[in-house]
FILUM-553493 format. One record per residue (C-alpha): x, y negated, z negated; residue in one letter. Coordinates in steps of 0.02 Angstrom, whole numbers, plus 32768, in hexadecimal, padded with zeros to 4 digits. Each point is the difference from the previous one (the first is absolute). Last residue first. Layout:
BEGIN
XYZA ...
REM end
This chain:
BEGIN
CB186097B833M 7F7A8033807CA 802080B87FDBR 7FEF7FE17F45S 7F5E7F9F801BL 7FB980938060E 803280767F72M 7FAF7F8E7F80R 7F5F80008067G 800180BF8003E 80057FFF7F42T 7F747F807FF5A 7F9480658078M 800F809B7F93F 7FD77F9D7F63E 7F627FBD8053K 7FD080AF803BE 7FFC80337F4AT 807480787FA7A 7FA27FFC7F59R 7F8480818041E 80878085800CD 7FB6807D807AG 809B806D8012Q 80147FC580B3C 7FF77F4C7FC3L 808580237F7CR 8071804E8081E 7FE67F6C8073K 80327F8A7F74L 809E80627FDEK 802A7FFA80B9E 7FE17F448005L 806D7FE27F67E 808D80628052Y 7FE97FA280A2E 80097F5F7F9CH 80A180357FAAL 804F803880A5I 7FCF7F608059K 80387F8E7F73Q 80A980567FF6T 8013800080BCL 7FDB7F46800EY 80747FD47F70K 808B806B804BE 7FEB7FB480AER 80017F507FB9K 80A080227F9EI 804E80548098K 7FD87F6B8070A 80497F847F82K 809C806D7FF5V 80117FFE80BED 7FF47F418002A 808B7FE97F7FP 7FCD7FA47F5FV 80587F5F7FCCD 7FF87FB780AFP 80A57FB58040I 7FE87F5C805FM 7FCB7F997F67W 809880387F9AA 80717FDA8096V 7FB37F528011F 800F7FE27F45F 80B780308000K 80297F9F80A0V 7FAF7F627FB8I 8059801C7F5AF 80A980188056V 7FEE7F63806AV 7FBC7F977F71H 808880367F86E 808B7FE88080M 7FC37F528032I 7FE87FC07F4DI 80A680487FC4I 805E7FBE809AF 7FB87F517FE8A 803980017F4AL 80AF80378031K 800B7F838091A 7FCC7F727F8AA 808780357F84L 8082800A808CI 7FD37F51803FH 80057FBF7F4DW 80AF80467FE5F 80387FBC80AAQ 7FCB7F527FC6M 808780087F7CT 7FE1801E7F47H 80567F877F89L 80B6801B7FCDY 80377F54803BR 7F7A7F908049R 807E7F788033E 807080888048H 80B480187FC5D 7FD2808E7F8AP 7FB2806A808BP 7F428008801CY 7FA7809F7FCBR 7FC880A18058Y 8032808C7F89D 8080808A7FE4R 809A7FB37FAFY 80A67FBD803FR 80977FBF7FA3C 80627F5E800DI 80A77FBF7FC0V 805980A47FE3F 809C7FEF7F95N 804680AF8026E 800E802E7F48P 7F527FC17FD0N 7FEB80487F52E 7F817FF07F73K 7F707FF4807BP 7F927F647FF1K 7F4C80237FCEN 7FF57FBA7F4FR 807F7F768024E 7F907FB68087P 8038802580B3F 80067F61806CD 80BD80118018S 7FDE80A1805FI 7FA67FA5808DQ 7F7380708040F 7FDC802C80B5V 7F66805F803FS 800080AC8051L 7F7E80308084S 80557F9E808CN 80A980547FE2N 7FAB80AA8009I 7F9E7FD2809DY 80987FC28061G 7FEC80808089S 7F4A8037800FM 7FE17FB280ACP 809B804F8050L 7FFD7FC580B6D 7F937F687FDEE 80697FC47F6DN 7FAF7F6D7FA5E 7F8580617F95S 7F8B7F937F98Y 7F4E80178040A 7FE380AA8050Y 808A806D7FB6Y 800B7F9E7F5BY 7F4480137FE5V 800C80B9802FL 8090801C7F85R 7FA57FA67F73P 7F65806C8025I 805680AA7FFFM 80707FE77F69D 7F9B807B7F98S 7FB27FD87F57T 7F907F6A8027F 7FAC801F80A9A 801880BB801DV 7FDC80257F48I 7F6B7F887FFEF 7FB080558097A 802480AA7FB1N 7FAA7FCD7F5ET 7F657FBC8059V 7FE680978073V 802080757F6DS 7F757FAF7F99L 7F7D80388080I 803F80B48000A 80107FFE7F42M 7F477FD47FF0G 7FCC80898079N 806D807E7FA2L 7FAD7FCE7F5BI 7F548012804EE 802980B1803EQ 8049802C7F55W 7F547FE47FB3V 7FC480A78046G 806F80738068I 7F62803C8056S 7F7780847FFBH 802D804C7F58A 7FCB80A87FB8K 8055805A7F71A 804C80AE7FEFA 804680247F52V 80BD8001800DP 805E80A68010R 808580027F7BR 809F7FA88032Y 80B180348030Q 7FED806B809CT 7F777FBB8071T 7FF17F4F7FBBL 80BD7FF17FE9K 8023803D80B0W 7F777F978052S 803C7F617FAAD 80B780258029V 7FD5802F80B4R 7F9B7F62801FI 80807F947FA4E 809380418069L 7FAF7FC780A3I 7FCA7F667F9FN 80B27FD47FCBN 8042801080B2M 7F737F928040L 80177F7F7F75A 80B97FF18027L 7FD67FEA80B9L 7F787F817FD5P 80827F9C7F9AA 80807FFF808FL 7FC17F588041P 80397FAD7F5CF 7FE27F457FE9S 7F647FF6806DA 7FBD80997FA2V 7FE47F9E7F60F 7F43800E7FE5L 7FE480938075T 807F808A7FDBI 800F7FD77F47F 7F457FEF7FE9G 7FE080AB804EF 807D80467F81Q 7F947FB87F74I 7F6880508054V 805A80A8800AM 802E80057F47E 7F527FC67FCCL 7FAD8087806AY 806980887FADE 7FE17FB57F54Y 7F4480048019F 800880B08047L 803180477F57G 7F857F937FA0L 7F86808F7FDFP 8092806A7FC2G 8067807F805FF 8031806B7F6BT 80A980578002Q 800E80BE800FL 8007807C7F6FD 7F4280178002H 800A803080B8D 807080957FDBQ 7F95802D7F6AE 7F607FFF8068W 8053806D8087R 803F807F7F81S 80B680257FDAY 800680BE7FEBL 8023802780B9N 80937F887FFDE 805C80627F78P 802D7F8C7F70N 80A67FA57FEEN 7FC57F728072R 7F737FE07F84A 807B7FC17F80K 80487F768071R 7F537FD3803FR 7FE77F5E7FA0G 80B27FC5801EW 7FF6802580BAW 7F577FAA8009N 80427F627FADC 809D8002806EI 7F968010809EW 7F897F787FC4P 80967F887FE9V 805C802F80A2I 7F797FDE8081A 7F9C7F647FD3E 80817FA57F96Q 808E80238078I 7F927FCA8092N 7FD17F5E7FA7G 80B47FD97FD1W 8039801180B5I 7F6E7F978041Q 80147F797F7BK 80BA7FF3801EG 7FE77FF380BDA 7F827F737FEEM 805A7FA07F75V 80AE8012804CI 7FCB7FE080B5T 7F917F6A7FD6L 80877FAA7F99Q 8084801C8086T 7F8D7FC3808BT 7FD27F667F98L 80BC7FE17FEBE 801B801080BDI 7F727F83801DL 804C7F797F93C 80607FA9808CG 80A8800C805CA 804A7F7A7F8EP 7FCD80727F6ED 7F717FBB7F9CC 801A7F947F67E 7FD0802C7F4FE 7FC37F807F82N 807E7FBE7F82R 7FEB80467F52W 7FF17F897F6CR 7F737F81800EN 7F83808E7FE5F 8020802B80B7M 806B7F7A8051Y 7FF07F93809AT 80A07FBF8050Y 801E7F468016A 80BC7FED801BG 800280838088P 7F4F80168044Y 7F5780367FBBG 7FE780BB7FEEV 7F43800F800EF 7FE9806E809BK 809880717FE7G 7F9880897FAFK 7F487FD57FFBF 7FA280518092F 805380A28033A 807180207F6BV 7F767FD97F83Y 7F79805C8062F 806F809B8005C 80197FF67F43S 7F447FEF7FE4S 7FD580948073Y 801280997F92Y 7FBF7FBF7F5AN 7F817F838043V 7FAE80818072F 801580897F7DQ 7FA17F997F80F 7F747FD08075L 7FF780B38043F 7FF7804D7F53M 7F787F8B7FC3K 7F9B800C80A1M 800A80BE8005T 7FD480137F47L 7F647F99801BR 7FD08061809DN 801E80A97FADE 7F987FD77F67Y 7F737FB08064E 7FF7809B806FM 7FFD80757F6BH 7F6F7F9F7FB6T 7FDE7F8A7F6DR 80AE7FBC7FE4P 803280037F46I 806E7F628000E 807480587F84M 801D808F807AD 80387F7F8082T 80707FB07F7AI 805380A77FDAW 8016803680B5T 80527F59802AA 8072800C7F66I 803B80AE8031R 802A7FCF80B2E 804B7F5E7FBAY 8088805B7F9FF 804980618093F 7FEB7F6D8078N 80617F8D7F8DL 8090807C7FFDI 7FFA801E80BDM 7FFE7F468029I 808E7FDC7F85I 806E80848055A 7FD57FB880ACF 802E7F507FC5N 80A8803C7FC2L 8021805380A8C 7FCB7F63805DS 806C7F927F8EA 809780718022T 7FE57FF680BDV 7FDE7F448005S 80957FD27F91T 8076806C8068A 7FB77FB680A0L 80177F4B7FC6Q 80AF80257FBBP 802F804480ACT 801580BA801DL 8026800780BBL 808B7F7F800AG 8040802B7F52S 801680B58033I 80BE7FFE8014P 80137F827F6FQ 7FA9806B7F7EL 80A080557FC5T 80547F557FEAQ 7F867FC47F7BT 800C7F427FE9N 7F857FBE8081E 7F8A80927FF2M 7FF67FEF7F43L 7FEA7F428005S 7F718009807DA 7FB080917FA2F 80087FA07F5BA 7FBC7F628051A 7F6C80628045Y 7FDF80537F59V 7F997F747FB1A 7F947FD08095L 7FD480B3802BR 7FE0802A7F4AY 7F907F667FF1V 7F9F80408097I 7FF280AC7FABV 7FBD7FAB7F63A 7F847F9E806BI 7FC580A78047M 7FEE80467F50S 7F977F697FCEA 7F938016809BI 7FE780B77FD3I 7FD77FD27F4BL 7F837F80803ES 7FAA808D8061V 800180657F5FW 7FB37F727F9BF 7F7D7FDD8086L 7FCD80B98000V 7FF07FFD7F42T 7F9E7F5C8000A 7F8980468083G 7FE2809F7F9BS 7FE47FA17F5DI 7F897F888058C 7FA780918058F 7FE7805A7F59R 7FB97F657FAEV 7F897FE08091A 7FC480B58005Q 7FDE7FFD7F44S 7F9B7F5F8013T 7F9F80498093L 7FCA809A7F9EP 803D80A98042L 7F7480748039Y 7FBC80AD7FDCP 7F6D8038806AE 7F4580117FDBM 7FA3803E8099E 7F927F978074Q 806480488093T 800D7F59805CI 7FEE7F7E7F75P 807580657F8DN 7FBF7FE77F4FR 807C7FC87F7BK 807380597F86K 80807FCF7F7CQ 8084807D7FC6T 80797FE7808FC 809F80617FD4K 7FC680B1802BA 7F9A7FD2809AE 808F7F998047Y 807F808A7FD9E 7F8F807F8059P 80077F93809DR 7F567FD58046L 7FDE804180AFQ 80217F7E8086L 808E80638050Q 7FA28098803FQ 7F627FAE8040Q 80687F67802AE 80638062807EE 7F63800E8067E 802180848083F 7F987FE4809BD 8092800A8079V 806E806D7F8EL 7FED80A6805BD 80BC801C8015W 80007FEE80BEE 7F927F657FF9Y 805F7FA67F77K 80A380378052L 7FCF7FAB80A2R 7FD17F607FA4A 80A780047FA3Q 805E800F80A4R 7FA07F6B8046R 80207F997F62K 80B780358009W 80077FBC80B2F 7FC87F577FC0E 80797FFB7F6DL 809780378066F 7FD77F908093L 7FF07F6A7F8CT 80A680277FABV 8052801480ABW 7FC57F518034I 80597FAA7F6FG 809180798018M 80167FC680B5F 80037F487FCCI 808980207F7FA 805D806F807DF 80037F798086F 80427F7E7F86L 808680757FBFT 8032802D80B4A 80407F4D8014V 8085801E7F7BN 801580097F44D 800580BA7FD7F 80A2803C8051L 803B7F4A8005H 801A80067F44S 80818088801BY 806C7F878064Q 7FEA7F777F7ES 8033807B7F76S 809E802D805FE 80397F4C801AC 7FDA7FBE7F51T 80B87FD77FE0T 7FF77F9B80A3N 7FAD7F707FA3L 809A7FD47F9AR 7FF27FED7F45W 800A7F787F7DY 8012804B7F53E 7F84803B7F7DC 80207FE47F46D 7FC47F4A7FF1R 7F4D8015803FD 7FCA808B8074C 7FFB801C80BDL 80937F8B8023P 7FF07F90809AC 8033804F80A6M 809D7FD78061I 7FE9801680BCI 80A880218053E 7FF580BD8000G 7F4D7FFA803FG 80377F9C809AI 80B580258031A 800480A17F9CP 7F65803B8063D 7F9680717F8FC 7F7C7F7B7FDCI 7FFE7FCA80B7E 7FE980B3803CK 7F7C801E7F7AS 7F997F6F8044S 801E802B80B8M 7FB780AF7FF2N 804280608096E 806080807F99D 7F62802C7F9DM 7F988015809DT 800980BF7FFCF 7FD8800A7F46L 7F737F818005G 7FAF805B8093Y 801B80A37FA2L 7F9C7FB97F6DF 7F737FCA8073C 7FFE80AD8052I 7FFC80517F53L 7F6C7F947FCEG 7FA38031809FV 802080B97FDEV 7FD27FF07F47A 7F5D7FA48028A 7FCD8089807AL 802C808B7F85F 7FA77FA47F74L 7F5B80288056M 801F80BB7FE9E 80307FE57F49T 7F617F9D7FDEY 7F99808B8054F 805480857F93G 7FE67F9A7F61L 7F4A7FE0802DW 7FDC80B88027A 805F80317F62F 7F927F8D7F97Y 7F618037805AI 802580B77FD8G 801C7FD97F48I 7F537FB37FF2K 7FB0807E8078E 8022809D7F9BG 809E80617FD2Y 7FEF80A38061Y 7F857FD3808BK 80437F4F8011R 80B2803F800DI 7FC78086807DL 7FAB7F7E806EV 80977F8C7FEFL 8080807F803EP 80897F7B800FQ 80617FEA80A3E 80AF8049800AK 80A47F9E7FFDY 801A80167F44F 7FE980BE800AR 80B0801F7FBCL 7FC97F9D7F66F 7F8A808A7FCAR 7F527FCE7FC6A 7FA2800D80A5W 800880A6805EE 804680797F80R 7FBF7FA97F64Y 7F547FE08048L 7FF580B4803CT 803380417F54Y 7F7C7F937FACR 7F7F803E807DE 801A80B37FC8S 7F52802F8045D 7FDC807A7F72C 7F8D80938022N 8096806A8039P 80487FF97F4ED 80BF800B8009S 800A7F428005A 80797FB7807EK 80AE7FCC7FCBK 80617F637FD1W 7F6D7F977FC3Y 7FBA807F7F88Q 7F48801E8021C 7F537FAD7FFFD 802F7F6E7F90H 7F8A7FFF7F6DL 7F897F787FC6P 80327F9F7F63Y 7FD27FDA7F4CA 808A7FF07F7CA 801D7FF67F45T 7F4D80197FC5Y 7FBC7FC37F59T 80907F847FFCG 7F997F607FEBN 802B7FBF80ADN 7FE280A78055L 7F5580107FAFL 7FD97F4E8033R 802B802680B5K 7F9B80A27FFEI 7F5F7F9E7FEEG 7F7B7FE57F7CF 7FDB7FB57F55K 7F537FCA7FC5K 80117F7A7F7BK 7FCA80077F49G 80B280057FBFE 801E809E8066E 7F80805E8068T 8029809B8063G 806180428095Y 7FA57FB38094P 802B803080B6C 80127F6A8071R 80B88003802FT 800180BF8006L 7F6B80068079I 80537F8A807DY 80A480607FEBN 7FA4809F802FV 7FBB7FAD809EI 80AA7FBA8031R 805280A97FDEN 7F8480538077R 80137F7E8089M 80BE80147FF9S 7FEF80BE8003P 7F977FF480A0S 7F44801F7FF5F 7FC580868079F 808980797FC6T 7FA480687F7DS 7F567FE68052E 803A804D80A4D 7FB77FD680ABN 7F9F7F667FCCI 7FED7F93809CL 7F797F8E7FB8Y 7F487FF5802CL 7FD3809F7F9EE 802F7FA57F60Q 7F707F84800FK 7FC07FF57F4DD 80AB7FE67FB2K 80267F6D8070S 80B27FDC8038F 80237F5C8059P 8018801D80BCA 80938034806BT 802D801280B7F 808F80798006Y 80B780068039D 804C80AD7FF9P 8071802B7F6CE 80BD80087FE3P 801B7F698072H 80B47FC17FECM 804280A47FB6V 7FA680738079K 80337F8C8090E 80B980147FD9P 80577F5C7FD2L 802E7F7C8081R 80A07F998004L 805580718080P 7F647FEC8070F 800F7F428009L 8046800280B1V 7F7E807E803CC 7F787F9C7FA8D 80337F60805AL 7F7780158083P 7F817FFB7F70N 7F7980808019E 7F527FBC801DV 7F9E7FF97F5DM 7FA3809C7FC7P 7F5380268048P 7F717FDC7F86I 7FB080A67FCBD 80377FFD7F49N 7FCA80A37FAEE 7F5A7FF17FA5K 7FC37FEA7F4DI 80A47FF17FA0P 7FFF7FB77F4DV 7FF97F4F7FBAK 80077FEC7F43I 7F7A7F8C7FBBN 804680107F4FL 7F5680377FBAV 7FE280758094E 80AB80517FECA 7FD780047F46Y 7F71807B8014T 80558063808CI 809B801C7F97L 7FA3802D7F61V 7F9780838059E 809980498057W 8064801F7F61P 807F7F827FBBA 8090805B7FAAH 80637FBE7F6BI 809B804C7FB0K 80227FD37F49V 80B980127FD5F 803E800F7F4DF 80B37FC97FDCI 806F803A7F70K 804E80A9802DG 80897FAC8066D 7FDD806280A0E 7F46800C7FE9S 7FA680A67FE3E 80047FF07F43K 7FB27F538014K 7F618055803DD 7FC97FE580B2E 7F4C7FC38002T 7F80801D808BE 7F777F828024L 7F6C7FFB8078E 7FAE7F5A802AL 7F427FF38001G 7FE47F5C7FA1A 7FD7806A7F67K 80AD804D8012Q 804E7F547FFEL 7F957FD47F68N 804580977FA1S 80B17FCF8033E 7FE67F517FBAF 7FAF80397F5FE 808580827FDDK 808B7F88802FR 7FBC7F757F91R 7FEF80777F6BE 80B2803E8016L 803E7F4D800AK 7FA77FD27F5EK 8041809D7FAAE 80B47FDC8033W 7FFD7F487FCFE 806B801A7F63K 80828067805DN 7FFB80B9802EL 80347FF380B6D 7F9B8068807DD 804F7FB8809CV 7F8E7FD78093Y 7FF1801F80BAS 7F737FE2807CL 8005804B80AFV 7F947FD98098F 7FB880578099D 803980B27FD9I 7FAF806C8086R 7F89808D7FD0R 802A80A48056V 80A0804A7FB5G 7F9F803D7F66D 80867FB37F91R 7FD17F548041F 80507FC680A2F 80947F91802FI 807980937FF4S 80BA7FE97FDCD 7FF280777F6DK 7FCD8085807DS 7F70806B7FC3Q 800A80BC7FEDH 7FB680027F50R 809D80607FD0K 805B7F5B8014D 7FB87FC87F59I 805B808A7FA4R 809E7FD3805EL 7FEA7F4D7FC4R 7FEB80327F4CR 809780748009K 80697F778051L 7FD37F857F75F 802C80807F7BL 80A980178055N 801D7F428001Y 7FD57FF37F49K 807D80897FD6R 80867FA78068G 7FDC7F5C7FA3S 8017805B7F59Q 80A18051803BQ 
REM end
C-alpha cells in the first residue's frame, strides 16, 4: 500500500509537470527552444562531506555560468526515484563561436565543386549492399575552413541553432567542463568535471541521445539520428549492408567513426583472405583420398604391421601405426601443398591491407576535415591527475609558464615498480603455460590407459586418439587460464599506469596500450608458440628420452605431424575468445541496463524523461575503444602469425567481424550513454603494432611450414630419396620412422607388458638402426632435411619481404584525387579569406581610414597572387 501511495504521488507530480506542454522525451529546456548539450547529475546525500560537495557544486555551476553556459536544474522531486538532481546545460551561440575558434573547428565555406568520381561499373552488382543516399550522405559535401569569430559572414550560416552539429556542441561543452575551476583546496586550485566525478560531487556527466532508438522523436526539430543509426546500422539483419560512416561520425565524432571505418575495411579485406583460405581447405579435403602418407598409415599391410614405441614410460603399450588412420587423414586437410601457397599469400595480403588502409585513412582525413588537425593539441594537454599529484613546478621553455612536473627520481622508481609488475605477470603466464605442459605430459598416460580399457570408447578410438584427447583438454584448460589471467591483469595494468602518473592523455593511452598488448600477446599466443615450435622437437629417442624437471617425458608429435595439434589449439583459443568477447560485449550491458530499468518499466513512457533514460544506460568510458581495438588486434595476430596451420582462420575472423560490427553498433546505440565526441585522424599506435605483427607473421609462418608441418621432409624425400618413379611418395612413412631394438630399453622406459613379444619398435626420427656402427645417431637424411628447412626459411622470408616492400612502394599512401582536393580546398580557402580581407580594406579606404595605407593594400593583393601560384 505504501509503495502504491508513492507511485500515485509520483504520477500526480508528473501530470503537474506535463501541464507545461513539454514532452518528457524532449532534448530542450523547458522553453522548448534551447537545446540540452550536456547533463550533470548528483545525489543530495546527507553524509559528512555533504556541505563540501554542495559548496563545490555551487562554485562550479557559478563558474560555468560565468563562462557563458546556461543551466537549468530538475529537482529531485521530479526524478523517477526522488533522489537524483539533474543539471541541464545549454551552450548559446556566443559560447559556441568563441570555443569553435579556440578548438580550430572547421566549418563550411563553399559547396564542393569538384566533380564526383566516375561511377564504378560494379555499382549495379553492389546495389543490394548500399544504404539509401540520405543515410550515407545526410549533408552536401563542403569545402571547409577553421572558424574565425571575426569573419562569420564568410561561412554558410543558415541557422545558428543547427550550424554546429550536436557532436560539435557536446565537444565544446565538455572542453569547458574539463577546465572549469570549482575552488581552492589545500592551497591548490581545483578544476575539471573529472575530479568532481571522482570525488562524488557529481554522479554522472553525459551528452544526450537525440531520441529513443526504437522510434523517432515527436519533436520535429529533432533529427532522430539515433533512430536512423539503429534502423540502418545497428540491427543484425543489416549485416550485409555498408556502414553509414558519415552519419556515425556526425553523431558520435571522428574517433568512434575512424574505429568503425577501420573495422569495416578490415572485414572487407578479410573476405578475400577467407575465400582463398577456403579454397586451400577444399583442396586438402578433395585430395584427402589421394594422400599417399595417410594411405600407407591406414593400410593394414603397411601401417598395421608397423609397431610403434610406447608414448609414455612403463604404463603405455606398444601400438600399431594404423590406429592413427583418421587423425592422419584430417591432418592432410591443413598440411598440404596449399599450406605453402596460403602462407605466402597471407604475407602479401597483410601488406595490401595495411597499404590500402593508409589510402582509405587519407581519404577519410580529407572528407572529415582532419587534414590539418593536430591530435597533439588535444592529446598533449596535461591530465588533471598529473596536475593534482605533482606538487613541484618548473618553467616550460616554450610557454614560459610554470607547470607541474614529476622529479626524475620519482619517475625512475615508478618505472621500476611498473616494469617489475609487468615482468612478474608475464612470468606468471609462462609458469601457467609450463603447468599446462606438465598437465599434458601427466595425463597422456591416463588417457592412453582409459581408451585402451574402456569398451564404450572403442568405436571412436580411431578418431579420438590419446594425443588428440590430451591436446583438446589442454587447449580448453589453457583458454580458461588465459581468460582468468586476462581478467586480473586488465585491472593491474590500469593501476600501474595510473601509478606512473603519465603527463598527457596520449602518454597514458600509449603506455596502457603497450602494457596490455605485451601481456595479451604472451597470454594468447604462448601456447600456440609452444605447439608450433617446441612440442616434439626435443624428445630424444627410445632409451635416451629427454625429461621436463627430470620427471615428465617430453611430448611427441603424432606420426602425421604436429600441425593438426596447432590447428586444434588455434581453433579453441581463437573461437573461444571470440564467443566469450561477444557475450561480454552484448549480454552483460543488456543485463545491467535491464536491472537498472526494472522499476522504470512500470512507469508511463511519457513520464520517463530523456535525461533519466540516458542516465540509466551504461557509461562508454574513455578506454571503451581501447578494448575494442585490442580485441581486433589480437584476432589479427591469430589470422596472420599462425595462419599457415589453419587456412580457415580468416573465415572464422570474417564471420566474427560481421557479428562484431553489429554488436558494437547495437550496444553503442542502445545500451550506452552517448559518448562525448572526440577527434582522431588515425588509429594511432595500433598502426605501428599492426606493422610489427605483419613483419613477424612472415617469420612465424616460414618456421611453421619448415618445422611444424611435414612439407619439407616430404619434398626432400620426393626429390632425393624416393625409389619409385611411378609413385614417388610411396615408402615415405617407412622412411620417416627409425628402428629401435626393444632389448635396449632401460628399465625406466620399458613397458610393463609385451604380450606379443615384439623385438623392434619404430619412432619418428631420422636415426641409424641398432645394427649400424653409428647406431641411434642422426642419419645424413636428417641433416639434408635440416639444411632444406633453413634454406626454405631464408628463401621464403626474402621473397615475401621483397614483394611486400615492392607492393608498399608501388601503392601511394594518399590517392591522387584526394591530393587534388586538398590542394583545391587550401587554394579556395586562401582565396576567399584574402578576398574578404581585400574587401574590408577597400571599405576602410572608401571611408577614409588613414591606417589603411597603399602598402597594406599591395601586400594583401600580393598574398592573393602567391595563393594562385601555389
